[in-house]
C-alpha positions as CSV (number, residue, x, y, z in Angstrom):
1,M,-159.7,11.8,153.3
2,I,-160.2,15.4,152.4
3,R,-163.7,16.4,152.3
4,C,-166.1,19.3,151.6
5,S,-167.5,20.2,154.9
6,G,-171.1,21.2,155.8
7,P,-172.2,23.4,158.7
8,R,-173.3,20.6,161.0
9,L,-169.9,18.8,160.7
10,R,-167.8,21.8,159.8
11,S,-165.2,21.2,162.5
12,L,-164.6,17.5,161.5
13,R,-161.3,16.8,159.7
14,T,-162.3,14.6,156.8
15,L,-165.8,14.6,151.8
16,V,-167.8,4.5,155.0
17,V,-169.6,-7.6,169.0
18,L,-169.6,-11.0,167.6
19,A,-166.6,-12.9,169.0
20,V,-167.9,-15.8,167.1
21,V,-170.4,-16.7,164.4
22,G,-172.6,-19.8,164.0
23,L,-171.8,-23.3,165.1
24,A,-168.1,-22.8,164.6
25,C,-167.7,-20.1,167.3
26,A,-170.2,-20.9,170.0
27,R,-167.7,-20.2,172.8
28,P,-165.4,-17.3,173.6
29,A,-162.1,-17.1,171.9
30,P,-159.4,-18.6,174.2
31,P,-156.6,-16.5,175.5
32,A,-153.5,-16.3,173.4
33,T,-151.7,-18.9,175.5
34,E,-154.4,-21.5,174.8
35,R,-154.9,-21.3,171.1
36,P,-157.1,-24.0,169.6
37,A,-155.5,-26.6,167.3
38,A,-155.1,-25.0,163.9
39,E,-157.1,-26.3,161.0
40,P,-154.9,-28.1,158.5
41,R,-153.8,-25.6,155.8
42,A,-156.1,-27.1,153.2
43,G,-155.1,-26.5,149.6
44,E,-151.5,-27.5,150.3
45,H,-151.9,-31.1,149.3
46,S,-148.9,-30.8,147.0
47,Q,-146.2,-28.3,146.4
48,A,-147.7,-27.5,143.0
49,S,-151.1,-26.6,144.4
50,A,-149.5,-24.6,147.2
51,R,-147.4,-22.6,144.7
52,A,-150.6,-22.0,142.6
53,A,-152.5,-20.8,145.6
54,D,-149.7,-18.5,146.6
55,A,-149.6,-17.0,143.1
56,L,-153.3,-16.5,143.2
57,R,-153.1,-14.8,146.6
58,D,-150.3,-12.5,145.5
59,L,-152.3,-11.4,142.4
60,L,-155.2,-10.5,144.7
61,L,-153.0,-8.7,147.1
62,E,-151.8,-6.5,144.2
63,G,-155.4,-5.9,143.0
64,R,-154.8,-7.8,139.7
65,V,-158.3,-9.2,139.4
66,E,-158.2,-10.0,135.7
67,A,-155.0,-12.0,136.1
68,A,-156.3,-13.8,139.2
69,N,-159.5,-14.9,137.5
70,A,-157.4,-16.1,134.5
71,L,-155.4,-18.3,136.9
72,V,-158.5,-19.7,138.5
73,R,-159.9,-20.7,135.1
74,A,-156.6,-22.2,134.1
75,Q,-156.1,-24.3,137.3
76,P,-159.3,-25.5,139.1
77,A,-159.0,-27.0,142.5
78,E,-157.2,-30.3,142.7
79,S,-159.7,-32.0,145.0
80,P,-163.0,-31.3,146.8
81,G,-161.0,-30.7,150.0
82,D,-158.8,-27.9,148.6
83,D,-160.4,-25.4,150.8
84,R,-157.8,-22.7,150.6
85,W,-158.0,-22.6,146.8
86,H,-161.8,-22.4,146.9
87,W,-161.5,-19.5,149.4
88,L,-159.0,-17.6,147.1
89,A,-161.2,-18.3,144.1
90,A,-164.2,-17.0,145.9
91,M,-162.3,-13.9,146.8
92,A,-161.4,-13.4,143.1
93,A,-165.1,-13.9,142.2
94,L,-166.2,-11.4,144.8
95,A,-163.8,-8.8,143.5
96,D,-165.0,-9.5,140.0
97,N,-168.7,-9.3,141.0
98,D,-169.3,-12.9,139.6
99,A,-172.2,-14.1,141.7
100,Q,-172.3,-17.6,140.1
101,A,-168.6,-18.3,140.7
102,L,-168.8,-16.9,144.2
103,A,-171.7,-19.2,145.1
104,R,-170.0,-22.2,143.7
105,H,-166.8,-21.7,145.6
106,R,-168.7,-20.7,148.8
107,A,-170.6,-24.0,148.7
108,A,-167.3,-25.9,148.5
109,L,-166.1,-24.6,151.8
110,P,-167.0,-26.6,154.9
111,E,-169.5,-24.7,157.0
112,G,-167.9,-23.1,160.1
113,S,-164.4,-23.6,158.9
114,G,-161.8,-20.9,159.1
115,W,-161.9,-20.3,155.4
116,A,-165.7,-20.0,155.5
117,L,-165.4,-17.4,158.3
118,L,-162.9,-15.4,156.3
119,L,-165.1,-15.4,153.3
120,R,-168.1,-14.3,155.3
121,A,-166.0,-11.5,156.8
122,Q,-165.0,-10.3,153.3
123,E,-168.6,-10.4,152.0
124,Q,-169.8,-8.5,155.1
125,A,-167.1,-5.9,155.1
126,G,-168.9,-2.5,155.5
127,K,-172.2,-4.3,156.3
128,L,-171.3,-5.4,159.8
129,P,-170.1,-3.1,162.5
130,R,-166.3,-3.2,162.5
131,R,-166.0,-4.7,166.0
132,E,-168.0,-7.7,164.8
133,L,-166.0,-7.9,161.6
134,A,-162.8,-7.9,163.6
135,A,-164.1,-10.6,165.9
136,L,-165.0,-12.7,162.9
137,V,-161.5,-12.5,161.4
138,T,-159.8,-13.0,164.7
139,G,-161.8,-16.2,165.1
140,A,-160.8,-17.3,161.6
141,R,-157.1,-16.6,162.4
142,A,-157.3,-18.7,165.5
143,R,-158.8,-21.6,163.5
144,L,-156.2,-21.3,160.8
145,G,-153.2,-20.9,163.0
146,D,-152.3,-17.4,161.8
147,H,-152.3,-18.5,158.2
148,P,-150.8,-15.7,156.0
149,D,-154.1,-15.4,154.1
150,A,-156.0,-14.8,157.3
151,V,-153.3,-12.2,158.3
152,W,-153.9,-10.5,154.9
153,L,-157.6,-10.1,155.6
154,H,-157.1,-9.1,159.2
155,A,-154.8,-6.3,157.9
156,Q,-157.7,-4.9,155.9
157,V,-160.0,-4.9,158.9
158,L,-157.4,-3.2,161.1
159,E,-156.9,-0.5,158.5
160,L,-160.7,0.2,158.6
161,Q,-160.4,0.5,162.4
162,S,-157.4,2.9,162.1
163,D,-155.5,0.4,164.4
164,E,-151.8,1.2,163.8
165,D,-150.7,-0.9,166.8
166,G,-152.6,-3.9,165.4
167,L,-150.9,-3.6,162.0
168,A,-147.5,-3.3,163.7
169,A,-148.2,-6.5,165.5
170,L,-149.2,-8.2,162.3
171,A,-146.1,-7.0,160.5
172,A,-143.9,-8.5,163.2
173,L,-145.5,-12.0,163.0
174,P,-142.9,-14.7,162.0
175,D,-143.1,-16.9,158.9
176,L,-145.1,-14.5,156.8
177,P,-144.4,-14.5,153.0
178,D,-142.9,-11.3,151.7
179,S,-146.0,-10.5,149.8
180,V,-148.2,-10.6,152.8
181,R,-145.8,-8.7,155.1
182,D,-145.4,-6.2,152.3
183,F,-149.2,-5.8,152.2
184,V,-149.4,-5.2,155.9
185,H,-146.6,-2.6,155.7
186,A,-148.4,-0.9,152.8
187,K,-151.5,-0.5,155.1
188,R,-149.3,1.0,157.9
189,I,-147.6,3.3,155.5
190,G,-150.9,4.5,154.0
191,M,-152.2,5.4,157.4
192,T,-149.0,7.2,158.3
193,F,-149.0,9.3,155.2
194,F,-152.6,10.2,155.8
195,R,-151.6,11.5,159.2
196,L,-148.6,13.3,157.7
197,S,-150.9,15.1,155.2
198,A,-154.1,15.6,157.3
199,A,-153.4,15.4,161.0
200,P,-152.9,18.4,163.3
201,L,-149.4,19.0,164.5
202,P,-149.6,17.3,167.9
203,V,-150.3,13.9,166.3
204,R,-148.6,14.4,163.0
205,P,-145.5,12.1,162.4
206,S,-142.2,13.7,161.4
207,H,-140.6,13.0,158.0
208,E,-137.9,11.1,159.9
209,Q,-140.5,8.8,161.5
210,V,-142.1,8.1,158.2
211,Q,-138.7,7.4,156.7
212,A,-138.0,4.9,159.5
213,L,-141.2,3.1,158.9
214,V,-140.6,2.9,155.1
215,A,-137.0,1.6,155.8
216,Q,-138.5,-1.1,158.1
217,A,-140.8,-2.2,155.3
218,E,-137.9,-2.4,152.8
219,Q,-135.8,-4.5,155.2
220,T,-138.4,-6.9,156.4
221,A,-140.1,-7.5,153.1
222,P,-137.3,-6.9,150.6
223,S,-139.1,-8.4,147.5
224,G,-142.3,-6.5,148.1
225,T,-143.5,-3.6,146.1
226,L,-146.8,-2.5,147.6
227,A,-145.3,-0.7,150.5
228,V,-142.7,1.0,148.4
229,A,-145.4,2.1,145.9
230,R,-147.6,3.4,148.6
231,A,-144.7,5.3,150.2
232,A,-143.7,6.8,146.9
233,E,-147.2,8.0,146.2
234,G,-147.2,9.5,149.7
235,W,-144.0,11.4,149.2
236,L,-145.3,12.8,145.9
237,S,-148.5,13.9,147.6
238,V,-146.6,15.9,150.2
239,Q,-144.3,17.5,147.5
240,R,-141.2,15.3,148.4
241,A,-140.3,14.1,145.0
242,D,-136.7,13.6,146.0
243,A,-137.6,11.1,148.7
244,A,-140.0,9.3,146.3
245,L,-137.3,9.0,143.6
246,E,-134.7,7.7,146.0
247,L,-137.1,5.1,147.3
248,V,-138.2,3.9,143.9
249,E,-134.7,3.7,142.5
250,R,-133.7,1.4,145.4
251,A,-136.7,-0.8,144.8
252,L,-136.1,-1.0,141.0
253,A,-132.5,-2.1,141.7
254,R,-134.1,-5.2,143.4
255,R,-137.0,-5.7,141.1
256,P,-136.3,-4.0,137.7
257,D,-139.3,-5.3,135.9
258,V,-142.1,-4.0,138.2
259,L,-144.2,-1.7,136.0
260,A,-145.8,0.2,138.9
261,L,-142.3,1.3,140.1
262,T,-141.3,2.3,136.6
263,V,-144.4,4.5,136.3
264,L,-143.7,6.0,139.7
265,R,-140.0,6.7,138.8
266,A,-141.1,8.6,135.7
267,R,-143.5,10.7,137.8
268,A,-141.0,11.3,140.6
269,R,-138.2,12.4,138.1
270,V,-140.5,14.9,136.5
271,A,-141.8,16.2,139.8
272,A,-138.2,16.6,141.1
273,A,-137.1,18.5,138.0
274,R,-140.3,20.6,138.0
275,Q,-140.1,22.7,134.8
276,D,-137.6,20.5,132.8
277,A,-139.6,19.9,129.6
278,S,-137.0,17.6,128.1
279,L,-137.1,15.3,131.1
280,R,-140.9,15.2,131.0
281,A,-140.8,14.3,127.3
282,A,-138.3,11.5,128.0
283,A,-140.5,10.1,130.8
284,I,-143.6,10.1,128.6
285,A,-141.7,8.4,125.8
286,E,-140.5,5.7,128.2
287,L,-144.1,4.9,129.4
288,V,-145.5,5.0,125.8
289,A,-142.8,2.5,124.8
290,L,-143.8,0.2,127.6
291,A,-147.4,0.0,126.2
292,D,-146.2,-2.2,123.4
293,R,-144.5,-4.6,125.7
294,H,-147.6,-5.0,127.8
295,R,-150.1,-4.9,125.0
296,A,-151.8,-8.1,126.2
297,E,-152.2,-7.0,129.8
298,P,-155.1,-4.6,130.3
299,E,-154.3,-4.0,134.0
300,A,-150.7,-3.1,133.2
301,L,-152.0,-0.7,130.5
302,A,-154.3,0.9,133.1
303,Q,-151.2,1.7,135.2
304,L,-149.5,3.3,132.2
305,V,-152.6,5.4,131.4
306,D,-152.7,6.6,135.0
307,G,-149.0,7.5,134.9
308,L,-149.3,9.4,131.6
309,Q,-152.3,11.3,132.9
310,Q,-150.3,12.3,136.0
311,L,-147.6,13.6,133.7
312,G,-150.1,15.6,131.7
313,A,-149.7,13.5,128.6
314,T,-153.4,13.3,127.9
315,E,-153.1,12.5,124.2
316,A,-150.8,9.5,124.8
317,A,-153.0,8.3,127.6
318,Q,-156.1,8.6,125.4
319,A,-154.5,6.6,122.6
320,I,-153.8,3.7,125.0
321,Y,-157.2,4.1,126.6
322,D,-158.9,3.8,123.2
323,D,-156.9,0.7,122.2
324,V,-157.8,-1.0,125.5
325,R,-161.5,-0.2,125.0
326,L,-161.4,-1.7,121.5
327,R,-159.5,-4.9,122.4
328,F,-160.8,-5.5,126.0
329,P,-164.3,-4.0,126.1
330,D,-165.3,-5.9,129.2
331,V,-162.3,-5.4,131.5
332,R,-162.6,-3.6,134.8
333,A,-160.1,-1.0,133.8
334,V,-162.5,0.2,131.1
335,E,-165.3,0.4,133.6
336,R,-163.1,2.5,135.9
337,W,-162.2,4.8,133.0
338,D,-165.9,5.1,132.1
339,S,-166.6,6.1,135.7
340,E,-164.1,8.9,135.4
341,L,-166.0,10.2,132.4
342,V,-169.2,10.0,134.4
343,A,-167.6,11.4,137.5
344,V,-170.2,9.4,139.5
345,F,-170.1,11.4,142.8
346,G,-169.3,14.7,141.0
347,A,-172.5,14.3,139.0
348,V,-174.6,14.9,142.1
349,G,-172.9,18.3,142.7
350,G,-175.8,20.3,141.2
351,C,-178.3,18.3,143.2
352,R,-176.4,19.0,146.4
353,M,-176.2,22.7,145.5
354,A,-179.9,22.9,144.9
355,L,-180.8,21.2,148.2
356,A,-178.4,23.5,150.1
357,R,-180.4,26.4,148.7
358,G,-183.7,24.8,149.7
359,E,-184.6,24.1,146.1
360,L,-184.9,21.3,143.6
361,P,-182.7,21.4,140.4
362,P,-184.4,21.9,137.1
363,A,-185.7,18.6,135.7
364,D,-183.7,18.8,132.5
365,E,-180.4,19.4,134.3
366,L,-181.1,16.6,136.8
367,A,-181.9,14.2,134.0
368,Q,-178.8,15.1,132.1
369,A,-176.5,14.8,135.1
370,R,-177.9,11.4,136.2
371,A,-178.2,9.8,132.8
372,P,-174.7,8.3,132.7
373,V,-175.0,7.1,136.3
374,D,-178.3,5.5,135.5
375,A,-176.7,3.8,132.5
376,F,-174.1,2.2,134.8
377,F,-176.7,1.2,137.3
378,D,-178.8,-0.5,134.7
379,R,-175.9,-2.6,133.3
380,P,-176.7,-6.3,133.7
381,R,-173.4,-6.8,135.5
382,L,-170.8,-4.4,136.7
383,R,-167.5,-6.1,137.2
384,D,-166.0,-3.3,139.3
385,L,-167.5,-3.5,142.8
386,S,-166.5,0.0,143.9
387,L,-168.2,1.4,140.8
388,R,-171.4,-0.6,141.3
389,N,-171.6,0.6,144.9
390,S,-170.8,4.2,144.1
391,T,-173.5,4.3,141.4
392,A,-176.1,3.1,144.0
393,A,-175.0,5.7,146.5
394,A,-175.0,8.5,143.9
395,L,-178.5,7.6,142.8
396,I,-179.8,7.8,146.3
397,E,-178.6,11.4,146.4
398,F,-180.2,12.1,143.0
399,L,-183.5,10.6,144.1
400,Q,-183.7,13.1,146.9
401,C,-183.9,15.8,144.2
402,D,-186.5,13.9,142.1
403,P,-189.9,13.5,143.9
404,R,-191.4,12.3,140.6
405,A,-189.1,9.2,140.3
406,P,-191.0,6.0,140.0
407,L,-191.3,4.0,143.2
408,Q,-190.0,0.9,141.4
409,R,-186.8,2.9,140.7
410,V,-186.5,4.0,144.3
411,E,-186.9,0.5,145.6
412,A,-184.3,-0.9,143.1
413,V,-181.7,1.6,144.2
414,A,-182.5,1.0,147.9
415,R,-181.9,-2.7,147.4
416,A,-178.6,-1.9,145.8
417,V,-177.6,0.3,148.7
418,L,-178.5,-2.6,151.1
419,A,-176.1,-4.8,149.1
420,A,-173.3,-2.1,149.2
421,P,-170.9,-1.4,152.0
422,F,-171.4,2.4,152.2
423,G,-172.2,3.0,155.8
424,A,-174.9,4.5,158.0
425,S,-175.5,7.7,156.1
426,Y,-176.6,6.1,152.8
427,D,-178.5,3.4,154.6
428,A,-180.5,6.1,156.5
429,Q,-181.1,8.1,153.3
430,A,-182.4,5.1,151.5
431,A,-184.7,4.1,154.3
432,V,-186.1,7.7,154.5
433,L,-186.8,7.8,150.8
434,L,-188.7,4.5,150.9
435,A,-190.7,5.6,154.0
436,K,-191.6,9.0,152.5
437,R,-192.7,7.5,149.2
438,S,-194.7,4.6,150.7
439,G,-192.3,2.0,149.4
440,D,-191.3,-1.4,150.7
441,L,-191.3,-0.8,154.5
442,E,-189.6,-4.1,155.3
443,L,-186.7,-3.1,153.1
444,A,-186.7,0.4,154.7
445,R,-186.6,-1.2,158.1
446,E,-183.6,-3.4,157.2
447,L,-181.7,-0.3,156.0
448,A,-182.6,1.7,159.1
449,E,-181.6,-1.1,161.4
450,R,-178.2,-1.5,159.6
451,A,-177.7,2.3,159.8
452,L,-178.1,2.1,163.6
453,A,-175.7,-0.8,163.7
454,L,-173.1,1.0,161.7
455,A,-173.6,4.5,163.2
456,D,-170.5,4.3,165.4
457,D,-168.2,3.3,162.6
458,T,-166.2,6.3,161.5
459,P,-164.8,6.8,158.0
460,P,-161.5,4.8,157.6
461,G,-158.6,6.9,158.9
462,F,-160.8,9.6,160.4
463,A,-159.8,8.6,164.0
464,L,-156.2,9.3,163.1
465,V,-156.7,13.0,162.6
466,A,-159.8,13.9,164.6
467,T,-160.1,15.0,168.1
468,P,-162.3,13.0,170.6
469,G,-164.8,15.8,170.4
470,E,-164.9,15.7,166.6
471,L,-165.3,11.9,166.6
472,E,-168.2,12.2,169.0
473,E,-169.8,14.9,167.0
474,L,-169.7,12.7,163.9
475,R,-171.1,9.7,165.8
476,R,-174.0,11.8,167.2
477,A,-174.9,13.0,163.7
478,M,-174.9,9.4,162.3
479,R,-176.9,8.1,165.2
480,G,-179.4,11.0,164.8
481,L,-179.9,10.2,161.1
482,A,-180.3,6.5,161.8
483,H,-182.8,7.0,164.6
484,H,-184.7,9.4,162.4
485,A,-184.8,6.8,159.6
486,R,-186.1,4.1,161.9
487,G,-188.6,6.4,163.5
488,L,-190.1,7.5,160.2
489,V,-190.3,3.9,159.0
490,Q,-192.1,2.9,162.2
491,L,-194.5,5.9,162.0
492,R,-195.4,4.9,158.4
493,A,-196.0,1.4,159.6
494,G,-198.4,2.6,162.2
495,R,-196.2,1.9,165.2
496,V,-196.5,5.3,166.7
497,E,-195.1,4.6,170.2
498,D,-192.0,3.0,168.7
499,A,-191.7,5.9,166.3
500,R,-191.9,8.4,169.1
501,A,-189.0,6.9,171.0
502,D,-186.7,7.0,167.9
503,A,-187.8,10.5,166.9
504,S,-187.1,11.8,170.4
505,R,-183.7,10.2,170.3
506,A,-182.9,11.6,166.9
507,H,-184.1,15.1,167.9
508,E,-181.9,14.9,171.0
509,L,-178.9,14.0,168.9
510,W,-179.4,16.5,166.1
511,P,-182.2,18.9,166.9
512,T,-181.9,21.3,164.0
513,H,-181.7,18.8,161.1
514,P,-184.7,19.7,158.9
515,D,-186.0,16.2,158.4
516,I,-185.5,15.3,162.0
517,A,-187.3,18.5,163.1
518,L,-190.2,17.8,160.8
519,L,-190.7,14.3,162.3
520,A,-190.4,15.5,165.8
521,A,-192.9,18.3,165.1
522,E,-195.3,15.9,163.5
523,L,-195.3,13.7,166.6
524,A,-195.7,16.7,168.8
525,E,-198.8,17.7,166.8
526,R,-200.2,14.2,167.3
527,D,-199.9,14.8,171.0
528,G,-201.7,18.1,170.8
529,E,-198.5,20.1,171.6
530,V,-198.8,22.5,168.7
531,H,-196.7,25.2,170.4
532,R,-193.9,22.8,171.0
533,A,-194.1,21.7,167.3
534,E,-193.7,25.4,166.3
535,Q,-190.7,25.8,168.5
536,I,-189.0,22.7,167.0
537,L,-189.6,24.0,163.5
538,A,-188.5,27.5,164.2
539,R,-185.2,26.4,165.7
540,S,-184.4,24.4,162.6
541,I,-185.3,27.3,160.4
542,V,-182.9,29.7,162.3
543,Q,-180.1,27.2,162.5
544,E,-180.2,25.5,159.1
545,G,-181.4,28.4,156.8
546,A,-182.5,27.6,153.3
547,P,-182.4,23.8,153.5
548,A,-185.1,24.0,156.2
549,R,-187.6,25.3,153.6
550,A,-190.1,22.5,154.4
551,C,-189.9,23.4,158.1
552,R,-190.8,27.0,157.2
553,E,-193.7,25.9,155.1
554,R,-195.1,23.6,157.8
555,L,-194.6,26.3,160.5
556,Q,-196.6,28.8,158.3
557,Q,-199.4,26.3,158.0
558,L,-199.5,25.8,161.8
559,V,-199.5,29.5,162.5
560,L,-202.2,30.3,160.1
561,T,-204.3,27.3,161.3
562,R,-204.4,28.7,164.8
563,G,-205.3,32.2,163.5
564,G,-201.9,33.7,163.5
565,K,-200.5,36.0,160.8
566,A,-197.6,35.5,158.5
567,K,-196.0,38.8,159.7
568,D,-196.1,37.5,163.3
569,L,-194.2,34.4,162.1
570,D,-191.6,36.6,160.3
571,R,-191.0,38.7,163.4
572,T,-190.6,35.6,165.6
573,I,-188.1,34.1,163.1
574,A,-186.2,37.4,162.9
575,R,-186.0,37.6,166.7
576,L,-184.7,34.1,167.0
577,E,-182.1,34.8,164.2
578,R,-180.9,37.9,166.1
579,E,-180.5,35.8,169.2
580,R,-178.7,33.1,167.4
581,K,-176.3,35.6,165.7
582,D,-175.5,37.3,169.0
583,E,-174.7,33.9,170.6
584,R,-172.5,32.8,167.7
585,I,-170.6,36.1,167.5
586,A,-169.9,36.0,171.2
587,A,-168.6,32.4,171.0
588,V,-166.4,33.2,168.0
589,L,-164.9,36.3,169.6
590,A,-164.2,34.4,172.8
591,A,-162.4,31.6,170.9
592,R,-160.5,34.2,168.9
593,A,-159.2,35.9,172.0
594,A,-158.1,32.6,173.6
595,A,-155.0,31.6,171.8
596,P,-153.5,33.4,168.8
597,Q,-150.9,31.3,167.1
598,P,-147.9,32.3,164.8
599,L,-148.8,31.7,161.2
600,A,-146.7,28.9,159.6
601,P,-144.5,30.6,157.1
602,F,-145.0,30.1,153.4
603,E,-143.9,31.4,150.0
604,L,-146.3,30.3,147.2
605,D,-146.5,30.8,143.5
606,L,-149.3,33.2,142.4
607,R,-151.6,32.5,139.4
608,G,-150.4,34.8,136.7
609,G,-146.9,35.1,138.0
610,G,-145.0,36.2,141.0
611,R,-145.0,34.9,144.5
612,I,-146.6,35.7,147.8
613,S,-145.2,35.1,151.3
614,S,-146.6,35.0,154.8
615,E,-144.4,38.0,155.6
616,A,-146.2,40.1,153.0
617,L,-149.4,39.7,155.0
618,R,-148.2,41.6,158.0
619,G,-149.6,45.0,158.8
620,R,-153.1,44.1,157.6
621,V,-156.0,41.9,158.6
622,T,-156.0,38.9,156.3
623,V,-158.5,36.2,155.5
624,V,-156.7,33.2,153.9
625,I,-159.2,31.1,152.0
626,A,-158.3,27.4,151.5
627,T,-160.7,26.1,148.8
628,E,-161.2,23.8,145.8
629,P,-163.5,24.1,142.8
630,W,-164.9,20.5,143.2
631,C,-166.2,21.3,146.7
632,T,-169.9,22.0,147.0
633,A,-169.6,24.3,150.0
634,C,-166.8,26.2,148.2
635,R,-169.1,26.8,145.3
636,L,-171.9,27.9,147.6
637,E,-169.7,30.3,149.5
638,A,-168.4,32.1,146.4
639,P,-171.3,34.7,146.2
640,E,-170.9,35.3,150.0
641,L,-167.2,36.0,149.5
642,A,-168.1,38.6,146.8
643,K,-170.5,40.3,149.2
644,L,-167.9,40.3,152.0
645,Q,-165.3,41.8,149.7
646,Q,-167.6,44.5,148.5
647,R,-168.2,45.5,152.2
648,Y,-164.5,46.1,152.6
649,R,-163.7,47.5,149.1
650,G,-161.3,50.4,149.4
651,R,-160.1,49.5,152.8
652,K,-156.3,49.2,152.9
653,D,-156.2,47.3,156.1
654,V,-158.2,44.2,155.0
655,Q,-157.1,41.7,152.4
656,F,-158.1,38.3,151.1
657,V,-155.8,35.6,149.8
658,V,-156.8,32.3,148.2
659,V,-154.8,29.1,148.4
660,T,-155.8,26.1,146.3
661,S,-154.4,23.2,144.3
662,D,-156.3,24.3,141.2
663,P,-155.8,28.1,140.6
664,D,-157.5,28.1,137.2
665,G,-160.6,26.3,138.4
666,I,-160.9,28.6,141.4
667,A,-160.4,31.7,139.2
668,A,-163.3,30.6,137.1
669,L,-165.5,29.9,140.1
670,H,-164.7,33.1,141.9
671,G,-164.8,35.2,138.7
672,T,-168.3,34.1,138.0
673,A,-169.4,35.1,141.5
674,G,-167.5,38.5,141.3
675,F,-164.9,37.7,144.0
676,R,-161.4,38.9,143.1
677,A,-158.3,38.0,145.2
678,P,-154.7,36.8,144.7
679,I,-154.8,33.1,144.1
680,A,-151.7,31.0,145.2
681,R,-151.0,27.4,144.3
682,D,-150.6,25.2,147.4
683,D,-147.3,23.4,147.7
684,G,-148.3,21.3,150.8
685,W,-148.6,24.3,153.1
686,R,-152.3,23.7,153.8
687,S,-151.7,20.2,155.1
688,M,-148.7,21.4,157.2
689,V,-151.0,23.8,159.1
690,G,-153.7,21.1,159.5
691,I,-156.2,22.1,156.8
692,N,-157.9,19.1,155.5
693,G,-161.5,20.2,154.9
694,Y,-162.7,22.8,152.4
695,P,-163.5,25.6,152.5
696,T,-161.4,26.6,155.5
697,H,-160.8,30.3,156.3
698,L,-157.9,31.4,158.5
699,F,-158.2,34.9,160.1
700,I,-154.7,36.5,160.4
701,D,-154.2,39.6,162.5
702,A,-151.8,42.5,161.6
703,A,-149.0,40.9,163.6
704,G,-149.2,37.8,161.3
705,R,-150.8,35.5,163.9
706,E,-153.6,33.1,163.2
707,V,-156.4,34.0,165.6
708,Y,-159.3,31.9,164.3
709,R,-160.2,29.3,161.7
710,E,-163.6,28.3,160.3
711,T,-164.4,25.4,158.0
712,G,-167.5,25.0,155.8
713,N,-169.7,27.6,157.5
714,Y,-170.8,29.7,154.5
715,R,-174.3,30.2,155.9
716,E,-173.0,32.3,158.8
717,M,-170.3,34.1,156.9
718,H,-172.4,37.3,156.5
719,F,-172.3,38.0,160.2
720,I,-169.3,36.1,161.7
721,H,-166.7,37.3,159.3
722,P,-167.5,41.0,159.7
723,A,-167.5,40.7,163.5
724,L,-164.1,39.0,163.4
725,I,-162.6,41.4,160.9
726,E,-163.8,44.5,162.8
727,A,-162.5,43.1,166.1
728,L,-159.1,42.5,164.4
729,R,-159.0,45.9,162.8
730,R,-159.6,47.6,166.1
731,G,-157.0,45.3,167.7
732,R,-159.5,44.1,170.3
């Protein structure tokens, strides 16, 4: 969950209660020792139907939606009471975004049954607070007597909650099919590798602990492949190709025909051999040959395309890709490939850059960037749910950059966001857009209310790597955005008193956010407290900088209205900025002096040849810059880095070093800005030292100790970095 940090959340380490529902759950869940009588496992009227249902479940577990729907079409339910089959068919329809099939199978499930509760939980995933979702699935499990299918869905919910203990308990349940136990282990392993790559040292598992968990998955679900594949991907991500290859070879000895494992073996062999061109060519040839064998299976071909791209065989991947598009134009794999071409969230990068500068992007650039996203959004039916949801979320960001967008468009995108499980932030943004543009206020109210309900849900996995303080900071930010959204909706609806309560709470939670400050100032003006309104706006201007342009414009209007002068306003802002800088510098220098740490050793390949080591940094003050070219804040900081470097040009005791996974991309970005520094290719060192947000800057003293780190704070670089560097140069 690596993310591009902004100033407000720069210290955060990652870029989405009902015990019972309806008549079926009108009483509290009984204690574990007093379980209710389990519902009969409907759908198991015969061995044949049970085998078909198991096959359908296993296809869905593996994400093979095309094959699952083909099985549903080939074998309809045997009887009206075949509830398990209808639930599985509904899950397939939900994954395929087939509203008609979903409605048909939903109607066939008895209201209040365990299967109906499971389906409701799946439909509401991301739309209900996770505590309510967990209660819903727990109630369904109780009704179904720990049926494996209920365990499967519960595992998904526990992963969202970052509940490793809960997943361990599920994995230990008796009588689970291999495929379900394998799925649970895959969730556990995914979370463990996330902690291995992103968590700070105190909570990071050792390689030995990870190996033990993977061995447990192999032993307790020997015919499974999901956990093995997840673990192999994890080892490759942390540069342990040897461990990945050993694991995959053992799995292939048990199941030699599993395509996903064959693809992973090819990748692991090449990664382990590094520069062996002949081995790479052989691996590519092996995967290309498999394309003929799986020519009728678009989902299998999608795995081969992904493997070939990972091996750098773009031409071979493109050939398979073109063939699949020609023969299977409507499959989900093609939609996913199309989304890669569109780069849905990447397309909003220019919009984000402009807003961070307090500007709007040029209309022609905006139209060009959003055109392919619009095309996806306007398709009659997108079969890939994740793509459908991500287009809606991306368009909400685009619409913030386009004040001329038709209201009808804004409302259509807002309705799509309400239907998508994207969390509090996008709900709040959509509600604010509607309220600002006098759109459907009832729709805006629904979005704002859901944003409030979901505000305490953190991104999946975030709790595994964040400190309690970081978790609370994120929750405060999300609550602030949600209260602001509801307050603005209420104000536009004429409910001023209700709006005042929400605006006050939002301002308490995030006082400098420009939109929150504008609303708080507007209500202060209504109360005749103009001086307080000016203070609110001034604080946002000083703290947020360019994005608070609207606050500056409003403050100027207020000052001029009461007979003040623009130069008086400028002097006030300058004074507040000086005070803010002094406070921040003092805090940073105090933190710097608190606990210097030895720098974790490294020896990395340099772009253009040669290597650089941590030992080579000794004797000079060093700023190590961990960055990526896709990161908005990294792009915004590049000109500031160039200014900082110019300030120290010619100084022999200050140096800059860049560490990235994409040296060529960063070289192009920094070259355009005029920043020149050695660029090293990361080999996993960044994750080892707990860097999982970009850009992150490490300040290293002449003794080779890390004394301070800063993430995402490009707006304060011009005064914080010089203060730190000068303190380190003087050895204070």
